[in-house]
Residue, then its C-alpha position, 0 to 999 in steps of 0.5 A: m081815544k075818540k075817533h075823528h068825527n069824519s071816519n072817512s078820512t083817508i090816510l096815505v102811508c108811504d114806507d118802503e118797509k112792507y111790514v111797516r106799511e101793513s102794520l099801519h094799514d091794519y091798525l088805521a083801518r081798524q080805527g075807521y080810516n081809509v088807508v092807501l099804501a105806497a112803497d116808494g117816493v114816486e108812488c107816494v106822489e102819484q097816489s097823493k095826486k090821485i086820491k087827495p088824502d087827508l093826511i100822509l104818513l111818510d118815511i124819509v129814507m125810501p127808494k126812487t126818491d126820498g121823503i124830503n123830495v116827496i115833501r117838496q113836490l107835494r108842497k107845490t100842489q098840496p101845500d096844506i096837507p098834513i105830513l107826519v114824518l116817519s124815520a129811524s133817524h132823528e134828523l132830517g139833515p142839515h140841508v133841510e129847513v123844517e119850516e120850508l117843509s111845513l111838517g106836522q110831526f116827526i115820528p121816530k121808528p120803531i113806531r108805537l101804534s098807540e101814539i099814531e092815532y093821537l098824532l093823526e087826530t091832532a093833525l086832522l083837527e088842526v086842519e079842520d080848525a084852520k078851514k073853519t077859521c078861514q071860512q069864518k074870515k070869508l063870512t066877515 
């Protein structure tokens, strides 16, 4: 797959499983991404505010605060950031409105690394296209 033209895209990987974090870090770094890791929901929110990532890969079930609460917090300050959800469970739960969370993609665990790059590229290109459209509207 062709790499995103901005090879300096920063991906924040938030997962409490060390093996998952390290595997994603190694794979994405080899693809040319800058990768920052967070081991729990609180750290994820802190890192996101600090580094302003281009995209977040987020586990739902994590200590301190779960992925759903992380998404709700992030949507208040960074409403447009793409969030790809990682989870062994295929449901977010009946209390969660998917539209409310503005999720980009749901990625079931175990993760297939070969699919990750495609999903990242797609999400990053969608954001880029939306920014271009917004800029064009401002010019007209």
